[in-house]
N, C-alpha and C positions, 0 to 999 in steps of 0.2 A: 774421412767422410761418411756424415752419418744419412740413414735411411731415406728419413722424410725429404733431403734433398735431391738425392737420384729419384726416388718417387716422384719427385714433381717435374725434374727434368726429363723423365722416360713420358710422362703423361703431355709433356709439351711436344717431344718429337713425335710421338703415337699421332697426335692430334694434328700435327704437321704431314704427316706423312699421306693419313686418311684423306685430306683437303686437298694436296697434291693430285692423287692417286684419282681423286673424283676429276679434278679439274682436265688433267692429262688423257685420260682414259674415258671418262664419261663425256666430258664438254669439248672433248677433243682439241685442250689447248696445245701447244706447242714446246714438245719438251725441252728443246733449245730456243728460247723464244727471242735471242738474240739474230738469230739467221735471219736472214733477207728475205723477204716475201714475194710469191711471186703471184704476177696480175697478166691478164690481158688486155690489149685494148680490140675492142671490139665495132667493129665498122660494116655499116651498110648502105648502100648506094644505088639508088635506081633511076632512070630516066623516064618517064612517065609524057602521054602526049594523049588529049583526050578526044575522040570520035563522036561524042554527043554533046549534049547542055551541060552535063554534069559528070563529075568522074570522081569513083570512089576508089582508093588503093588501101588495101591492108594488109600489114606485115607484121607477121609474130615477132615478137623481141623476146628475149631472155628474161626469165624469171629467177626470183632468188629461191635457195632452196638449203637445206643444211650442208654448210661448207661453202657455199658461194654467195657473193654479195658482188649487188651491182652498183656501181657508184657513178657520180660524174657523167650523166646521163645528159646527150644534148639531142636535140629534134630538129635538123633542117627541113624546111616547108616551102620556101620561096613564097609566091604568092595563094598558095594553098592553105586552106586552114587546118590545122591539127588536133586530133583528141586522143586522148588514152585509155584504153579501155582494158578490162578484167574481166574476164570468163573461169570458169572451172578448168579450162583445156590451156590457159595460158595468158599472157598479156598482148595486146596489139594495138599498134600504131594505125589508127584511122586517117588517111590526107583525103580531102573534100577537096572541091572547086574545081575551075576550066583550066586547063593548060594546053592551049591552042598551041601555041610555039613550042612547046615540050616544058616540062621544069624538072629539077634535078631534086628529089627528097632524099635525105640521108639520116642516119640515126649513129650516134656515138656512144659509146660507155667504156666504162673501166669495171674489167669481172675478176675480182678477188678471188682467190680459190685456198682452202685448209682444210686441214682433216676434219671431218664433221663430229669425229668422234661415235658414242655409243647411239643412233637414233632407232627409235623403236616405231616403222611403221605401222601403220593399221591395215589389216590383209584388205584388199580391193575385192568388190563384188565379182563375181564370174562373170564376163560378158556373154551376150547374145552371141547365136551363131550367125554371121553374115547373112543378110535377109533374102540374098536370090539362093541358096540353098535351098532344095526343097524336101519335106519331111523324111521321104524314102532316102533323101540322101544323108539327112540327119541320123537316120537309124543305121544304115550302111555305116557310116562314119563312127558312129559308139560302136559298134562290134568290132570293128579296125583296132581299138584302144580297148577293148573290155578287160584285156590280160592284164593291164598295168595302169589300171583308174583308180585302184586303191595303195598304191605305192607311194612313197614320198615324191613329194615335187619335185624336187631335184631331177629325180630317178624317172619319172613321167616325162621329163622336158628331154631328157639324154634320150628316150625311147622314142618321142616323136621326132629328135633328130634323124634317129637310126632310120627310121618309118620314110624320111625324106631323103634320105641318101641313098636309100637302097630299094626304089622302085622299079619294079623287074620290067624287063621288055617282054613282048610277043615272043613266043608262045604260052601264055600263063596255063597253067597246072586248073584244072576242074576245081572252082570254087575257090580260088586262090584271090586273098583280098587284093592282090599286088594288082588284079586286073581292076579293080573299083579304085587304087588310089591311081592308075595310070590314066582312067575314066575321068577321072576328077583333076587332075593335072591337066589334063588337054582340055576340059570345058572352061575351068575358072583360072588356070596359072597356079602358080606353085604356093603364090604368097596366101591365096585366098584358102586353099588348101590345109595350108600351114594353121592357119586362124581354124578353119575348122575342128583339124585333129586336136589343138589346144582346147579347142572349147568341148569337144567330147571326154578328153580327158581330164576335165575339171580344174583347167590350167587358165587362171587370170592372164586375161593378154590384151596389148593397146598398139594400133600403129602408132608410130611416133617419125616426124620429120624434124629435123635440126642439124646442127655443126657439128663439127669435130673442135674442141677445142685446144686446136695447135697452132702454130704458126703456116699462114698460108692463105692463098685467096680461091674461092669456090664462086662457082658462078650457080649452081643451083644447090638445094639442099638436099641432104643424105635421108633415106626413107631407113627405117628398121622396126622390125616390132619387139617392145618388151613384153617378157614373161616373166611371171611372179615366182619366184623360187622359194616363197616361205616366209622369207627375210626382206628381200630386196628385188630390184626389178633388174631383170638380165637380159640384156641387147641381143638379139637375135637377129641375120642376117633376112633380107625379105624371100629370098628362094629358100629357107630352112635348112642351109646345109653346115651352117656353123654359128658358133657363140662368139661376136663381137670380142677383138681385143681392144685393149686400154678403154674398159666400160667407164673409169672417172674422167675419160676426156669429150664422152658423148653430150652434147650441150641440148636437150629437148627444146625445141621451140612451139610444138605444137602436140597434142598427147591423144587426139581423139582421130588422125587420119586427116583433121582440114589442111589444106594445102597453106605452105608458109606465107604464098604471096599471093594475093586475089587482088584484081581490078575488076571493074566494072564503069563501063562508058567511056573506055579508053583501051589503051595499049602501054605495055611497061616494057623495058630493052635495056640491056647492057646491066643487067644486076649482077651484084657484088657483092659476096661477104669477104672481108678482109683481117683477118685475126693476127694480132702479133703479141708476141710475149714480150713483157719488161718486168724490171725487177723496182719494187718499191721501198722504202725505208722498214724497218723492223715495228717502228712504234705505228705508223700510219696502218702497216699491214696488221697487226692486233686491234687496232682501235676501229678498226671496220667491223671486225667480228666482232665483239665486245662489245659496243656502245649500241650495237641493235638489237642483240639476242635478250628475250625475257625470261630466261633463265634465272634462279633466283639468286645464285652466285654472280652472275653478268649484272644482274641489276642494280648490285652494291659493289660494283667493280669503281677503282678509281679512276676507271676512264669514262665514267660520267660525270665525275668532276668537270667545273667550267675549266676551259683552255687555261685562262691566266694562273688556275690555283694549281693546274698539275704539274708544273714546272718546278713550285715551291716542295710538293712532298716526293719528286724524283730526287732532290737531295734530301729531304728529312729521312725518309726511310733509309736511309745509309747510313744515320748517324751512331744507331746501334751496332752497326759493325763496327765503327770507330771505337765506343764506348768498350765493346767487347775488346779488340786489341788493344786498347789501354789497359784492359783488366788484366790478358795476359803477360804484356810487357811490364807491367810494374809486378804482380803477384807472382810469375813462376818465372820469367826471366830477370828480374829486378832491375828495369829502367827506373832512373830517377827522372820525377816530372814535377812541374810546379801544378799539382793537382789534377782533376779528371776532365773538366770542362774544357779548359784553357788550350790544350791541344787540338781537342775536337774544332772548337772554333776559330780557330789559327787555321786548321784545315778548311775549315768553311770560307774564312776570309780570302784564302788563296785563290778562288775560284775566280775573283775578279780581281786581284792584282796581279795575277800569276805566280808561281813557286818561288823564282828567285827576286823579284822584288818584293813579293810577301815575308820573304827571313831576310832579307837587308832591312827591310822597313820594322820588323820584331827585333833584330838587335840595335837596330841605332836608336829606335824608342827605349829600350830597355836601359841602353848606358845612358843616354841624357836624363832619364827619369833615375835613373841609379843615382850620378851627379847632385841633380835637385834634392833627393833623398836625404843625402848625407850633411846637405843646406839646412834644409827643413829641421833637421835631427838637432842642431845647434839651437834652432828656435827654439825648441820645447813644446812645439805645438800639440794640440790633444787629437786624437785618433781621428774622429770625423773632420775637423777643417783639414789636417794633415792630408786628408785622402782626397778633401775637393781641391787642395792646390795641386795635388798631382794629377786630380782628372783634369784641370782645367789647362796644365801642362801638356798634358796629352794631345788634346784639341787642338794648342796651339801650333804642336807640331804636326797634328794633322794638316792642320791648316797651309803652314807653310810647303811642306812637301806639295800640298794641291796645287799652290799659286807656282810653284817650281816644275812641276810637271807641264802646267798649263804654257809657260816658258818657253820648255825645252821640247816642247810636243811627246812628250810622256804621258801617256792615257794611265796606264799602270798605276802609276804614282799618283794622279788623280783619282785613282780609287779606295784610296787609302780611308775614306771616311766610312766604309762600310766593315771596316775591321772591327773586333770586339775592343773598343778602347775601355770598356770598363774592367774587361778580363786584365787586360796590358796594365791598368791603373794597380790591382790585385798583383800582378805578377812582379811590379817593379818592389812593391812593400815586400812580396815572399822574397824577391832576390836578395834584398836591403838585411834582411831577416839572416840569411842562409849564409852572407857574406860575416857578417856580423857575431854569427853562432859557429859557424863551421870553415870558414876559410874563403878566400874568393876561388879555391880550386873546385872548392863542392860546388859553391853558386853554379861557376862555368859548367860543368859537369851539367848538372841539373839543367840549366836553358838547353845544353847540347841536347840532352835527352827527351826534353819537351819539345825542341825543333824536329828531331827525328822522329817522334810519334806522329807530329803534325805533319809531316813529310810522307810518311805512310799511309796515314788516314785521307790524306789528300790523294793521292794515288786510287786509294779504293772507292771512295767518292766520286772521281771522275770518271769510272768504269761505265760506260755505256752498256756496257752487259750486266753489270749488276743493277743499275739503274732499271733496268727495263726486266729483268727479272725479278726483283723486289716489287715493282709496281703493277704487274702481272699476277704475281704471287705476293702477298702480304702476309701470308699466313707465315712466310718464313720467319718474319720475326719472331715469333712463337719458337722456334726452334733457336734462334740466337740466345732468346730467354732462357732457356735452357741451357746452352752453353755457358752463358753467364750464371746461371746458376750453378753450375758445377766449377765454375773459377772459384766461385766465392766462398765455396767449402774447402779451398786446397789450403792446407796449411804446413808443405811440406817446404824444404829448400829449395832458396831461390837460386836459379844457376847462377847468379853472380856471385853468391856465398861461396860458392864451391872454388871459387877462384881467390875469392878473400879471404878465405879461410885455409888454403891449401898446406898452410905450414902445418896445421895440427895433423895433416893425414901422412906427413914425414913421419920415417922412423926417429926415437930421439936418440 
């Protein structure tokens, strides 16, 4: 095998690997795209009744973020008017109107989740002290944290939590900082104290209300504090005792301490959030993430094609695998076939007729065509007119099969019009030539080899897993091209020749 072919194949493999790593690590694509996707049904219901002339209800709704897509949204408002607004802190559904006898407002959505990959978030600005804390109290808070203010942010967060968990009881040693912390806890509460300590330690924080994205029903939202650890937000309990578990399940609804549900001119009762886990198809799971992304490779994804063309490319991308398989079976193993394209096109046609019916149609048309070809040989027709007659004969066979299938309710037979009839015409001619030159046994072996290759190729292109994998990662075609290049430079013995010339290996 010469070096240029190896170098070309190596470059193609490297390029494929780089693109795959970027998609999986950088863009968060699934390493196993054929796995089913996880999603959640998000439901909100509330009963509202007016106490004045006009009622306004504001409900925080989930927002999209890296790795989280909101789809299939539905807003139920009854006789109330509805408006959707967006602010820096999130999205809000606003219901307005008069609900004298009570109205049920609702919100439904499907939330699709996936690993976000590598996401670089912009460091947030340092928040202000809570406005109720006096300047003297701010100075004392900064003094309590001055020893670790210049440590890495994760260490600062840990030390703040340590202070919150170790506020001593009286009596306090003279000048002990614990006395001040106990005073602040009693005056403002643990949540306000933690916010002040984080501000004094130069840790960006924000108060969050939201829902845990897990199966269950809740009548009130969760409240926690997000602390910036230098790379991402980390959820901490409002009492400052611990870092919350299962961070990826926390679904933030408001980011500035604003209540999740607010009502003016009325009252709301029976508020309920209902979260249910569902499994969605792998095609839709990947489509929801890729079709909305603005990253370069996602903008050039096959998921951006119109839906009517995507189905064609699902199959088309697997045809090179069939061509690679034929190359291996012919050049390395030694399978006899009628050319390269005929088995692949046969495999494509089997998707419409089914494997059994497709093989039967193939065999029947070849035998009928061979008999007709022998008769035409006596007429001594020129090549082009002879091929035209064979083509007409094949079309007549297809038409009769379609009528036969319609009569007996066999839909698979009615799909014969999608068979590659031109290739069948060429195969009939090749079959006749092989019979004349090498005998009927060799012709039947070649036909059987072509059918076997078409059968294997059919199994490959029918694989839902392979279809999805190549649709998401079309750069895999470069790796297929590399393998085809390597196979094309193989000049050694075929495996079938080891059996064919086995007599030469025996001792004389």
